[in-house]
N, C-alpha and C positions, 0 to 999 in steps of 0.2 A: 503493500500500500503506500509506504512512504517513499518508495523508489519513484513514484509518479508525483505524489503530493509535494515532497520536499525536494526532489531532484538532487539526491545526494550521491548519485552513482559517481564513480570515479575517483573517490577519495583515497588518500594513501593508506587508510586503515584496511581498505581492501587487500592491499599487498601484505600488510602485516599479518592479517588473519589467514590469507591463502597460503603464505610460505612459512608462517610460524605455527599458528594454531592448529591448522589442519595437517601439520606434520611434514616439514622439510626433511626430517631425518629419513623418511621413507624413500627419498630420492637422493640421498646424500652422496651416493657414488657417482651421480651425474653432475654434481654441483660445482665441479671444478676444483683445483687445489688450493685456491685462495692464497696462492703464494705472494700476491701482491698486497696482502695486508701485514703490515710490519710496525713494530714500535718506532716512534720518530720523536726526536728531540730538537730538530733543526728546522721546524715549520714546513712550509710548502716547498716543493721541488718541482721542476717542470713536468715531471710525469706522475705527481700525485694529484689525483682527482679530488680528494677530500682528505682532511684530518679530523679525527673524532677523539677527543680526550688524548692527545698525544700519540694516537696510532694513525699511521698513514694508510690509505687505500690508494694503490697504484692504478695505473691504466690497464695493467695485465689482468687484476681482479675484475675491474668493470668490464673489460671486453669479454672475459669468461663468463661473468655473470649474465651479460645480455644474451650471449650464445646460449646458455642454458635456459634462461627464461623463454627464449624464442622456441627452443625444442619443446618446452613444456605447453606453451601456447599452440604449437602446431599439432598437439594430440587432439585439439578441438577444431582447429582451422588449419588443415594440412597445406592449404596454398599460401599461407603466409610467409613472405619473404623478409630478409633483414632490412631492407630498405623501408617497407611499409611498417614493420615493427617499430624501427627507430623514430620514424616520422609520427607514429601514433603515441609515442611517449615511453617507448620501450627502455631508453637509456635513463631517463628520469625515475622510472619505476625500479630498475635494477640497482641504481645507485641508492635509492632510499632504503632498498632492503638491506644492502651491504652496511649502509650507514646505521641503520637501526639495530642490525645485529651487533656491530661493535659497541654502539652507545649502550645497548641493554647490558652487554657484558661488563663494561666499565662501570655502570651504575650499580650492578650487582656487586662487583668487587669493593665498591666504596661502601656498600652497606654490609659487608661481611658475608655475602653469599658466596658459596663455593660449589662447584660441581666436581664430585669425586671420580677418581679413575674407574672404580668399580661401576659407578653408574653408567659411564661412557662404554665400558667393557660390555655391560649388559645390553645397551642399545645396539652396539654392533653385532653381538652375538645373536640378537632377536630377529635380524634382518633374514628373511626367508632365503634369499639368493645365496647367502652365505653358509648355508647349512648343507652338510653332505648327505649321502643316501641314509645315514642313520638318524637323521634329524637333529644332529648336534653340530655346533659351530666348527667349521673346517678352517683351520689356519691356512691350509694349502690354497683353498678357493679365494680366501681373503687376500693372500698375496698376489694371486693371479688376477683378481679383479683390480687391485691397486696398481699393478703393472699395465693392465690394458688401458686404464683410465689415467694413466701417468700421475698418480697420486702418490703422496707419502702418508704413512701412517700418522705422523705428527700433525700434518696439515689437516687431515680428515678429522682427527680428534679435536683440533682447535675449532673447526667449523661446526661439529656437532656440539661441542661445549657451548658456543655462542647461541646455538638454536635452542638447547635445552634451558638455558638461562632465560632467553627471550620468552619462551613458552611459559615458563613457571611465573614470570612477571606479568605476562598478558592476560592469561586464562582467568585468573581471579578478577581482573579488571573488567573484562568483557562480562562476566557474570554478575557483577555488582550493579544491578539495575532493578528498580522497583517504581512502577509508574502509579501515581495516585488516580483515583476515579475521575476527579475533576480535570485532570490533564487530558485523559482519554476521551472525555465526552465530545470536545469539538472535533476530534478526528473521527469518532463513531458517527457524528452528524454528517460528515463529509461522505462517508460510506453510503448512507442513506439518501443522500441527494439525488434528485432525479432530474434529467434534462431532457427537453424535447426540442426538435428542430427539423430541418430539411436539408436535402444535399442534392446538388445539381452536378452535372457532368459535362465537361467541354472535351470531347475526344480529338485527339490529334488527327485521327483518321478522317474527321469531318472537314478538315481544312482543305483548301484549293491546292492542287499539286504544284502550281508554279512552273517557271521555265527551268530548263536544264541548267545545272551549275556550270560556271567557267572553270578552266583548269587552275586559275588564280584563286578562285574561291575554295576549290577543293584542297589546293596546297595550303592555304591559310587554315582551314578547317582541321587538316591533319596535323599541322604544326601546334595547333591549340589543343589537341586531343590526343597527343601521343600516348598518354597513360592508357587510353582505352585499346590502343593497338601494341601495347607493350607485351612480349613474351615473358612470362616469368622466369626466375632463374632456373636453369636446368643443369643437371649434372650427368657426366659420362662415368660409369661405374664398371670396373673389371671384376668379374667374379668367377668362382669355380665351385660347382656344387659337388658335394661328396654324400652319396647315398649308401645305405647298408649293403647294397649289392656289390659295392666296391671290395668289401672285405668277405664276400660270400664264401670263396675258396677257404679262406683262413677260418671261417666260422664253421666249417664241416667237422663234426666231432668223429674221432677215430673209433674203431672197435674197442680199443683199450680203454678209452675215455667213457664210452657207453657202459662198458662192463664195470669199470670203477664206480660210476654213478649208480648203477644197479646194486652193487655190493654195499654202497654207503646208505642207500635208501631200502634196504632189505625189509625192514619193518613196514614201510609203505606198500610194498608189493606181497608181503606175507599174507596168508589167509587170515581172515579175522571174522569176529562175530560182533554184531550190534544188537542192542535191544531197546525196544520202546517200553518206558516205564511210566506208570501213573503213580504218583507219590503225594504224601501228605506228611508234613513236619509238625510234630507235636512236642511242646516245650516240656510237658510233666510226664514222667515215666507211667504213673498210674493211668493218666488219661490215655496214653498211647497203648498200653496194655488193653484198656477197655475198647478202644477204637479197632485194634487189631483183631480182638475176639469177635467184634461185631462183624467185621468184613469176613473173617474166616467162616462165620456161620451163614454166610450167603448174601449179606447185604452189599450192594455196590459200593465202591471205595468212594466215588463221588458223593453218594447220598450219605454215607457214614460221615464224611467230612463235613458236609453242609450241616448235618444235624448237631455237630460238635462246634459249629460256628468257624469252621475252617474251609479251605479251599484246595482241592486236589490239583497238582500241576501234572502237565505230561513232558516227558522227557524223550525226544524222538531219535532213534538210531544213534544212540550214545555207545562209545567203546568203554570197554572196563576201565582202562587207565583214566579216562576222562571222567568217568562217573566217580571214580575213587577221589579225584581232585576236588569235585564239587560237594561230594557227601563225605564218604570216609572209606577206607580200605575194607573195614568189616562189612559195610553196606554193599560195597562192590562185590566182594566175594559172595555174599549171600544172594545178591541179586542175579549174578551170573552163573550161580550154581543151581538156581531153581528152574522148574520147567515153566514153559509157556501157560499162563493163566494162574500161576501160583502166586500166593501172597507171602512176602517175606517182611520180617520185622516184628516188633520194633528193634531198630538198630541205632545205637547212639551216633550222632553226627555233631560237628561243631555248632549246628543251629538248633539242636534238639534231637528227638527220636523220630527216625524215618520209618513210615510203613509204605511198601511199595507193592504194586501188582505187575507182574510181567505180561505186557499187553502183546508184545511181538518180538520173535527171534529171528534175526536175518543173518544167514551165513554168507559171507563174502569170500569167494575162492581166491586163492592167491594167483599172482602172475609170475610166469617164467620169464627169462631175460628176452626171449624171442617175442613173448606177448606183450612186454613192456617197452620193446624197442622204439617203436614209433613215438611214443610219449616221451621218452628220454632224449631221443634225437631232436624233437621240437624244442625241447626245453634248453638242451645244451647248445643248440644252434642259436637260439635267442641270446643266451648268455654270452657266448663266445663272439657273436656279432656286437654286442654292446661293448664288451671289453676291447675288441679290435678297433671299433670307432672311437672309444674313448682314448686309446692309445695313440691313434692317428691324430686325433684332435689335439691331444697334449703335446705330441711331437711338433705339430704346426704352431701351436701356442708358444712353445719354447724358441722356435725359429723366429716367430714375429717379436717376441721380447728381445732376442738376439740380434735384431735389426735387419733381418732378411726382407726383401722386397716381395711383391706379389709374383713378379716373374720368376724369382729365385725359388720361391715356394712351390709354384706350379711345376717348374722344371724338376726340382728335386723330388717331389711327390708324385710326379707324373699326373698332374691333374689337368683336366681340359678347361683352359680359360676362355671366357666369353666376355663380350663388351656390349653393354647396353647402348641404345641410341640416347642422345640427350633427353633426359626424363625430368619432369616436374616433380615436386615432392608428393604429388598425388600417384606418381608412377606411370604417367602417361606422356606422349610426346605431343605438346601443345600444337605443333605444325603438322600432325597427321591426324585427320578427322577420324580415321578408322581405329586409332590407337585406343587400346583398353588396358587397365592394370592387370598386371599378372599376379594373382594371389600368391603364387608360389615364391615371388620375389619381393614380397612386401617388405621383409626384414632387410634384404639386400639394399633396396632402395633407402630405407630408413638409416642403414649404416652409412650410405654414401652422403645422406644430408647431415648426418652427424659429425662427419669428418671435414677436415681442411686440406687443401692440396699439400702433399708431402707428409701426411700422416701415415702411420703404420697400418697394415691391413687389419681388418677385423673378422673374427669368427662370429657368425649369426646362425641361429637355429633355422631349419628349412623343413617344413611338414611336420608329421606327427610321429614319424617312425624312427627318430633318432639321427636324421640327416642334418647336415650343416653345410654352410657355404664360407668360403673365404672371400672377403669383398674388399676392395680398395678403391678410393677415389682416384680417377684418372684426370678429369678436367672439370672445372666449373665454367659453364656458360653464363655470364652475367645477363641480367634481365635487360632487354633492349626492345625498342619498337620495331615492328616489321617495316621493311621499305615500302613506300608509298605505291610503287610500281607493281608489288606483288599482291596487293590488296586494294586495287584502285576502285573496282566495282563495289566492294564492300563499303569503302569510304564515302563513295557517292551515294549509296542507300543511307548511310548514317547522316550524311549532310541533309538529305531530303526529309528524313525523319526529325532531325533536329530542328529544321526549318518549320515543319508542321507543328512540332511541340512548342516552339516560340510563338507562332501564330495562335495557338490554343490559349497559352498563356496571356497574351495580350487581351484576348476576347474575355478570359476568366477575370482578369484584373479590372476591365471595364465593368463587368456584371457586379463584382463586389463593391466598386465604387458607387454604382447606382442604388444597390440595396442599402448601403450605409448612409445614403442620403434620403432614404425613405421608400424606395421602390420596393415591390415584392419580388421574391424570387422568380415566380412564374413569369411575370412580366418582363424581367430583365432577360430571362432566357430566351423569351419570344422575340425581343428586340436585338439579339446577338447578331443577326445578319447571315447566320448559318442555321441549319436544321439541327436542333439539340434535343437529346432524349428529355422526357418530363423529370420533374424533381421528385424525389422519393423521401418519405418521412424517416426521422431518426428519433431513437428514444431509449433510455436505459438509466439505471442508477449506477453510481460509481461503484459499487460492490460488484454489479454484474459486469462492469468494465474490466475490473481487476481478476475475476474468476476466469476469464477466457484463457486457457492454457496456451492457445496459439497466439495470443496477443489480440487486442482489440482492432477491429477495422479502423484504418487511419482517420477517416472522417469522423467516426464516432470519438476516438480519442481526442481529436482536434476540438470537438464540440465541448469538451470538459476542460478546455484551456482557453475559453473565450468569454467575452462580456455578453450579457443578455442583449437581444435584438441587434446583434452585430453579425457581419459576415466575414469570412477569411476564405482564402483559396489554399488548396494543397495539391501538390503534384502527385499524380497516380503512380504506383510502381511501373517500372519499365519504361517510363516516358510515354505512357499511353494517352496522356492528357491532363486535365486539372479538374479537381473537385471544387465545388464552391459550397461551403458549409454555412448555414444560417442557424444561430441558436435562437429559438422562439421563446423559451420559458424555462426557468429554473425553479423546481419545487424543493424547498428545504424541509427537513423533518426534524422532529424532536427525538433524539436517541433514547431518552428514558423509557423504560420498559423493554428495550431491545437488549437484554443482557448478553445474548450471544455476540452481537456486534460489538458491544462495549468491551467484552473480554478479548475478543479477537484484536481490536485495536490496542488494548493494553499490551497484550502479548507481542505484536509487531512493534509497538513503540519500545518495549523493554529490549528486544533485540538491537534495535537501531541505537538506543541510548547507551547500551553496553558498548557497542562498537564506537561510539562518540567518546566514551570514556576512556576507552583503550587508545584512541587516537590523540586525545588530549594528554594522557599519561605519556605516550610515546614523544610527544612534543616536549613535555616538561623534562623528560629524560635527555633529550637532545640538547636542551638548554643547560641542563645541568652539568653535563659532560663537556659541552663545547664542540660545535661542528663548524668547520670552514670548508666551502667548496671552491675549487679551482676552475673557474669558467673556461679558460683557455685550454687546460688538459682535458675537460669534459668535451669541448669542441673538437679537439684532435682526435679523440675516440670515436665521436660521431662521424667525423670525415673519413677515418680509417674504415669504419664498419660500412659506410655507404658509397665509399669510392670517390668522395667529393674532396675538393682542394679548399683548404682553410687560408690559403694565402690571399 
């Protein structure tokens, strides 16, 4: 609600909550090594973008932070490129996050707060990707990840310490919000407010076609609209896919291995007997004797149990050793010595005295080596294939850590290297209308866009059967507009559509002016000089406006930002024309008696107030520790990331 009423979107606290409260630690390994954050006693240097309480944040840290934030945002908007991200405020947001992390740490230290090594150890050990097959923290995997991400243990721990401190400071502040009833009432009244009006439409398609544009007009239009014709950044990626069939020969078990596996699992293939038992556990020996006597005399065990206030349970196809574990050795001996239909017990177990009836006896014959061979071959092949793939992957990983190039790895391991065409981050070639993303290469493309030219190859998972690929960025094709000669017809069509859109805007502007001078919408539409569709009614409460999951229709949303008896124009999506919205009437309501609406307003206000508290607290922390920004160094980072010249 307050996102529309109070227009508070885009505040810094969004960054604080996103990167701190919701858990930066979960993505710590991708967060950069923060090697550009260092203690400083000499003030600003040319490469220092900011100082926070005596600690310098260098250009390297800011560049790494921007790159990582870009990758995070690309998870929701895959086509986002570095230029658009920076122009949209990416540098400011990343720098604020870095500053706040250091500022919170400095403030915490001044207040005597400390983060123990054991706490950081626990955070690292709890990261699922660092756990081995046994579910425990693997130092080997940890070292491998550090090497792959070019991180150091000390830098990672320092970054995690800052995040833990910030979270400990921010979370209580966010939650410290209680909104009085009287404060919520005006907002609840806004939710109940109803507005009624009309909307007219001036379609661009209704405009006269006009004469054919000249070459000069097309060239001018193209120069002003280069962003429209810009091909996004593309990347050429070299890769080699390694699938389990690569190790198929090595994964075939020998006769000796099959025989050994059979010998090691002789109990599994030996003849065995399972029994289905219906059992009752009775806490008291005398009561157990009475129940057993009743069952022995012919009463069904279920009925006897219910009469005693108990419930019989069924244990299906249990082996003797398993029943002994859940009951007792004596109970297992008795149950497996009795005939089908017999009642055994009471026999003492850890939970009480067991009375059981043998419902069914199933004899499972044993399997010879020949009979078990197919099962063992399948299992051994899977295990050996996994081990061989892991060994090959480890060998390639060691080569990458040792500085081997993609070409050297492909030659040494006899991999078939392939090269993608220049692909956008979505996995398609923007210049090929038939191009479609290949799901099998999604991780390869992601690796290519995570890397910079000159970076070491990466190993990424491919498919669901243990396959992987070695991927390396070969070339970055910077975003650039397509030449006019290649897209001349498209530019002509866009020019004509834009001319029609501007003509529609002129007519819509004239209609709005007439209405605001007292003319009716219907009359103004009729005097437009072109045939326009009739006006349509609009009406809703603000609560209904906010409940639309897909977002309210733009004309309806505009009506809730207008003065009564006034008109405004609004461009339709896709340049299709212009809406003319007229607000006829505002009906205000008394929220008293609408407890559900009031409570909803209080809850929403509490969340927003908590965020504002956190933002104010963060600002106080920054003032307390002292923050200075170096505008020139920040501009240099901006220029380096966007390829612009700051001179």
